mmCIF file of the N, C-alpha and C atoms, coordinates in Angstrom:
data_MODEL
# 
_entry.id   MODEL 
# 
loop_
_atom_site.group_PDB 
_atom_site.id 
_atom_site.type_symbol 
_atom_site.label_atom_id 
_atom_site.label_alt_id 
_atom_site.label_comp_id 
_atom_site.label_asym_id 
_atom_site.label_entity_id 
_atom_site.label_seq_id 
_atom_site.pdbx_PDB_ins_code 
_atom_site.Cartn_x 
_atom_site.Cartn_y 
_atom_site.Cartn_z 
_atom_site.occupancy 
_atom_site.B_iso_or_equiv 
_atom_site.pdbx_formal_charge 
_atom_site.auth_seq_id 
_atom_site.auth_comp_id 
_atom_site.auth_asym_id 
_atom_site.auth_atom_id 
_atom_site.pdbx_PDB_model_num 
ATOM 1   N N  . UNK A 1 1  ? 0.815   -1.191  0.000   1.00 0.00 ? 1  UNK A N  1 
ATOM 2   C CA . UNK A 1 1  ? 0.000   0.000   0.000   1.00 0.00 ? 1  UNK A CA 1 
ATOM 3   C C  . UNK A 1 1  ? 0.862   1.259   0.000   1.00 0.00 ? 1  UNK A C  1 
ATOM 4   N N  . UNK A 1 2  ? 2.086   1.119   0.436   1.00 0.00 ? 2  UNK A N  1 
ATOM 5   C CA . UNK A 1 2  ? 2.963   2.287   0.451   1.00 0.00 ? 2  UNK A CA 1 
ATOM 6   C C  . UNK A 1 2  ? 3.207   2.817   -0.951  1.00 0.00 ? 2  UNK A C  1 
ATOM 7   N N  . UNK A 1 3  ? 3.071   1.941   -1.936  1.00 0.00 ? 3  UNK A N  1 
ATOM 8   C CA . UNK A 1 3  ? 3.335   2.368   -3.313  1.00 0.00 ? 3  UNK A CA 1 
ATOM 9   C C  . UNK A 1 3  ? 2.087   2.900   -4.012  1.00 0.00 ? 3  UNK A C  1 
ATOM 10  N N  . UNK A 1 4  ? 0.931   2.863   -3.334  1.00 0.00 ? 4  UNK A N  1 
ATOM 11  C CA . UNK A 1 4  ? -0.299  3.387   -3.935  1.00 0.00 ? 4  UNK A CA 1 
ATOM 12  C C  . UNK A 1 4  ? -0.190  4.891   -4.118  1.00 0.00 ? 4  UNK A C  1 
ATOM 13  N N  . UNK A 1 5  ? -0.641  5.394   -5.252  1.00 0.00 ? 5  UNK A N  1 
ATOM 14  C CA . UNK A 1 5  ? -0.715  6.847   -5.420  1.00 0.00 ? 5  UNK A CA 1 
ATOM 15  C C  . UNK A 1 5  ? -1.795  7.412   -4.483  1.00 0.00 ? 5  UNK A C  1 
ATOM 16  N N  . UNK A 1 6  ? -1.662  8.677   -4.152  1.00 0.00 ? 6  UNK A N  1 
ATOM 17  C CA . UNK A 1 6  ? -2.600  9.338   -3.240  1.00 0.00 ? 6  UNK A CA 1 
ATOM 18  C C  . UNK A 1 6  ? -4.042  9.163   -3.702  1.00 0.00 ? 6  UNK A C  1 
ATOM 19  N N  . UNK A 1 7  ? -4.286  9.265   -4.983  1.00 0.00 ? 7  UNK A N  1 
ATOM 20  C CA . UNK A 1 7  ? -5.661  9.149   -5.481  1.00 0.00 ? 7  UNK A CA 1 
ATOM 21  C C  . UNK A 1 7  ? -6.250  7.768   -5.177  1.00 0.00 ? 7  UNK A C  1 
ATOM 22  N N  . UNK A 1 8  ? -5.438  6.712   -5.268  1.00 0.00 ? 8  UNK A N  1 
ATOM 23  C CA . UNK A 1 8  ? -5.931  5.361   -4.956  1.00 0.00 ? 8  UNK A CA 1 
ATOM 24  C C  . UNK A 1 8  ? -6.173  5.214   -3.462  1.00 0.00 ? 8  UNK A C  1 
ATOM 25  N N  . UNK A 1 9  ? -5.339  5.821   -2.631  1.00 0.00 ? 9  UNK A N  1 
ATOM 26  C CA . UNK A 1 9  ? -5.562  5.770   -1.187  1.00 0.00 ? 9  UNK A CA 1 
ATOM 27  C C  . UNK A 1 9  ? -6.853  6.486   -0.817  1.00 0.00 ? 9  UNK A C  1 
ATOM 28  N N  . UNK A 1 10 ? -7.136  7.579   -1.507  1.00 0.00 ? 10 UNK A N  1 
ATOM 29  C CA . UNK A 1 10 ? -8.397  8.289   -1.271  1.00 0.00 ? 10 UNK A CA 1 
ATOM 30  C C  . UNK A 1 10 ? -9.579  7.422   -1.696  1.00 0.00 ? 10 UNK A C  1 
ATOM 31  N N  . UNK A 1 11 ? -9.455  6.752   -2.840  1.00 0.00 ? 11 UNK A N  1 
ATOM 32  C CA . UNK A 1 11 ? -10.510 5.841   -3.298  1.00 0.00 ? 11 UNK A CA 1 
ATOM 33  C C  . UNK A 1 11 ? -10.733 4.721   -2.283  1.00 0.00 ? 11 UNK A C  1 
ATOM 34  N N  . UNK A 1 12 ? -9.654  4.174   -1.763  1.00 0.00 ? 12 UNK A N  1 
ATOM 35  C CA . UNK A 1 12 ? -9.754  3.110   -0.774  1.00 0.00 ? 12 UNK A CA 1 
ATOM 36  C C  . UNK A 1 12 ? -10.423 3.622   0.496   1.00 0.00 ? 12 UNK A C  1 
ATOM 37  N N  . UNK A 1 13 ? -10.056 4.820   0.920   1.00 0.00 ? 13 UNK A N  1 
ATOM 38  C CA . UNK A 1 13 ? -10.671 5.407   2.111   1.00 0.00 ? 13 UNK A CA 1 
ATOM 39  C C  . UNK A 1 13 ? -12.176 5.522   1.973   1.00 0.00 ? 13 UNK A C  1 
ATOM 40  N N  . UNK A 1 14 ? -12.633 5.932   0.814   1.00 0.00 ? 14 UNK A N  1 
ATOM 41  C CA . UNK A 1 14 ? -14.081 6.032   0.587   1.00 0.00 ? 14 UNK A CA 1 
ATOM 42  C C  . UNK A 1 14 ? -14.716 4.651   0.496   1.00 0.00 ? 14 UNK A C  1 
ATOM 43  N N  . UNK A 1 15 ? -14.038 3.723   -0.150  1.00 0.00 ? 15 UNK A N  1 
ATOM 44  C CA . UNK A 1 15 ? -14.581 2.374   -0.303  1.00 0.00 ? 15 UNK A CA 1 
ATOM 45  C C  . UNK A 1 15 ? -14.703 1.670   1.047   1.00 0.00 ? 15 UNK A C  1 
ATOM 46  N N  . UNK A 1 16 ? -13.784 1.968   1.968   1.00 0.00 ? 16 UNK A N  1 
ATOM 47  C CA . UNK A 1 16 ? -13.823 1.332   3.287   1.00 0.00 ? 16 UNK A CA 1 
ATOM 48  C C  . UNK A 1 16 ? -15.143 1.574   4.005   1.00 0.00 ? 16 UNK A C  1 
ATOM 49  N N  . UNK A 1 17 ? -15.776 2.697   3.733   1.00 0.00 ? 17 UNK A N  1 
ATOM 50  C CA . UNK A 1 17 ? -17.050 3.008   4.380   1.00 0.00 ? 17 UNK A CA 1 
ATOM 51  C C  . UNK A 1 17 ? -18.137 2.015   3.992   1.00 0.00 ? 17 UNK A C  1 
ATOM 52  N N  . UNK A 1 18 ? -17.985 1.383   2.831   1.00 0.00 ? 18 UNK A N  1 
ATOM 53  C CA . UNK A 1 18 ? -18.987 0.437   2.339   1.00 0.00 ? 18 UNK A CA 1 
ATOM 54  C C  . UNK A 1 18 ? -18.612 -1.025  2.579   1.00 0.00 ? 18 UNK A C  1 
ATOM 55  N N  . UNK A 1 19 ? -17.403 -1.266  3.057   1.00 0.00 ? 19 UNK A N  1 
ATOM 56  C CA . UNK A 1 19 ? -16.959 -2.646  3.263   1.00 0.00 ? 19 UNK A CA 1 
ATOM 57  C C  . UNK A 1 19 ? -17.709 -3.270  4.436   1.00 0.00 ? 19 UNK A C  1 
ATOM 58  N N  . UNK A 1 20 ? -18.023 -4.559  4.277   1.00 0.00 ? 20 UNK A N  1 
ATOM 59  C CA . UNK A 1 20 ? -18.701 -5.302  5.339   1.00 0.00 ? 20 UNK A CA 1 
ATOM 60  C C  . UNK A 1 20 ? -17.778 -6.349  5.961   1.00 0.00 ? 20 UNK A C  1 
ATOM 61  N N  . UNK A 1 21 ? -16.623 -6.544  5.364   1.00 0.00 ? 21 UNK A N  1 
ATOM 62  C CA . UNK A 1 21 ? -15.686 -7.533  5.889   1.00 0.00 ? 21 UNK A CA 1 
ATOM 63  C C  . UNK A 1 21 ? -14.389 -7.518  5.107   1.00 0.00 ? 21 UNK A C  1 
ATOM 64  N N  . UNK A 1 22 ? -13.498 -8.386  5.529   1.00 0.00 ? 22 UNK A N  1 
ATOM 65  C CA . UNK A 1 22 ? -12.173 -8.455  4.909   1.00 0.00 ? 22 UNK A CA 1 
ATOM 66  C C  . UNK A 1 22 ? -12.262 -8.880  3.444   1.00 0.00 ? 22 UNK A C  1 
ATOM 67  N N  . UNK A 1 23 ? -13.290 -9.651  3.106   1.00 0.00 ? 23 UNK A N  1 
ATOM 68  C CA . UNK A 1 23 ? -13.454 -10.074 1.709   1.00 0.00 ? 23 UNK A CA 1 
ATOM 69  C C  . UNK A 1 23 ? -13.667 -8.881  0.787   1.00 0.00 ? 23 UNK A C  1 
ATOM 70  N N  . UNK A 1 24 ? -14.342 -7.859  1.274   1.00 0.00 ? 24 UNK A N  1 
ATOM 71  C CA . UNK A 1 24 ? -14.545 -6.652  0.473   1.00 0.00 ? 24 UNK A CA 1 
ATOM 72  C C  . UNK A 1 24 ? -13.213 -5.969  0.184   1.00 0.00 ? 24 UNK A C  1 
ATOM 73  N N  . UNK A 1 25 ? -12.338 -5.936  1.181   1.00 0.00 ? 25 UNK A N  1 
ATOM 74  C CA . UNK A 1 25 ? -11.005 -5.359  0.980   1.00 0.00 ? 25 UNK A CA 1 
ATOM 75  C C  . UNK A 1 25 ? -10.219 -6.195  -0.021  1.00 0.00 ? 25 UNK A C  1 
ATOM 76  N N  . UNK A 1 26 ? -10.269 -7.507  0.132   1.00 0.00 ? 26 UNK A N  1 
ATOM 77  C CA . UNK A 1 26 ? -9.575  -8.390  -0.815  1.00 0.00 ? 26 UNK A CA 1 
ATOM 78  C C  . UNK A 1 26 ? -10.059 -8.149  -2.246  1.00 0.00 ? 26 UNK A C  1 
ATOM 79  N N  . UNK A 1 27 ? -11.372 -8.037  -2.413  1.00 0.00 ? 27 UNK A N  1 
ATOM 80  C CA . UNK A 1 27 ? -11.942 -7.787  -3.746  1.00 0.00 ? 27 UNK A CA 1 
ATOM 81  C C  . UNK A 1 27 ? -11.461 -6.456  -4.304  1.00 0.00 ? 27 UNK A C  1 
ATOM 82  N N  . UNK A 1 28 ? -11.462 -5.419  -3.481  1.00 0.00 ? 28 UNK A N  1 
ATOM 83  C CA . UNK A 1 28 ? -11.041 -4.090  -3.922  1.00 0.00 ? 28 UNK A CA 1 
ATOM 84  C C  . UNK A 1 28 ? -9.568  -4.127  -4.345  1.00 0.00 ? 28 UNK A C  1 
ATOM 85  N N  . UNK A 1 29 ? -8.738  -4.755  -3.528  1.00 0.00 ? 29 UNK A N  1 
ATOM 86  C CA . UNK A 1 29 ? -7.312  -4.834  -3.853  1.00 0.00 ? 29 UNK A CA 1 
ATOM 87  C C  . UNK A 1 29 ? -7.079  -5.642  -5.128  1.00 0.00 ? 29 UNK A C  1 
ATOM 88  N N  . UNK A 1 30 ? -7.847  -6.704  -5.319  1.00 0.00 ? 30 UNK A N  1 
ATOM 89  C CA . UNK A 1 30 ? -7.719  -7.515  -6.536  1.00 0.00 ? 30 UNK A CA 1 
ATOM 90  C C  . UNK A 1 30 ? -8.065  -6.675  -7.761  1.00 0.00 ? 30 UNK A C  1 
ATOM 91  N N  . UNK A 1 31 ? -9.153  -5.931  -7.692  1.00 0.00 ? 31 UNK A N  1 
ATOM 92  C CA . UNK A 1 31 ? -9.553  -5.083  -8.815  1.00 0.00 ? 31 UNK A CA 1 
ATOM 93  C C  . UNK A 1 31 ? -8.504  -4.019  -9.092  1.00 0.00 ? 31 UNK A C  1 
ATOM 94  N N  . UNK A 1 32 ? -7.935  -3.433  -8.033  1.00 0.00 ? 32 UNK A N  1 
ATOM 95  C CA . UNK A 1 32 ? -6.919  -2.401  -8.213  1.00 0.00 ? 32 UNK A CA 1 
ATOM 96  C C  . UNK A 1 32 ? -5.688  -2.975  -8.919  1.00 0.00 ? 32 UNK A C  1 
ATOM 97  N N  . UNK A 1 33 ? -5.252  -4.153  -8.492  1.00 0.00 ? 33 UNK A N  1 
ATOM 98  C CA . UNK A 1 33 ? -4.043  -4.718  -9.090  1.00 0.00 ? 33 UNK A CA 1 
ATOM 99  C C  . UNK A 1 33 ? -4.289  -5.159  -10.529 1.00 0.00 ? 33 UNK A C  1 
ATOM 100 N N  . UNK A 1 34 ? -5.523  -5.546  -10.861 1.00 0.00 ? 34 UNK A N  1 
ATOM 101 C CA . UNK A 1 34 ? -5.840  -5.905  -12.246 1.00 0.00 ? 34 UNK A CA 1 
ATOM 102 C C  . UNK A 1 34 ? -5.817  -4.681  -13.151 1.00 0.00 ? 34 UNK A C  1 
ATOM 103 N N  . UNK A 1 35 ? -6.192  -3.524  -12.611 1.00 0.00 ? 35 UNK A N  1 
ATOM 104 C CA . UNK A 1 35 ? -6.233  -2.296  -13.402 1.00 0.00 ? 35 UNK A CA 1 
ATOM 105 C C  . UNK A 1 35 ? -4.861  -1.661  -13.560 1.00 0.00 ? 35 UNK A C  1 
ATOM 106 N N  . UNK A 1 36 ? -3.929  -2.016  -12.697 1.00 0.00 ? 36 UNK A N  1 
ATOM 107 C CA . UNK A 1 36 ? -2.602  -1.386  -12.723 1.00 0.00 ? 36 UNK A CA 1 
ATOM 108 C C  . UNK A 1 36 ? -1.732  -1.945  -13.813 1.00 0.00 ? 36 UNK A C  1 
# 
């Protein structure tokens, strides 16, 4: 996560509000790495 650009960290911060569990974080990170 240290290598994430500020804009992605902001996106993650907003997405965290909608997460219901660790699986949501895993899904978000998977999508981010696929787009990179």
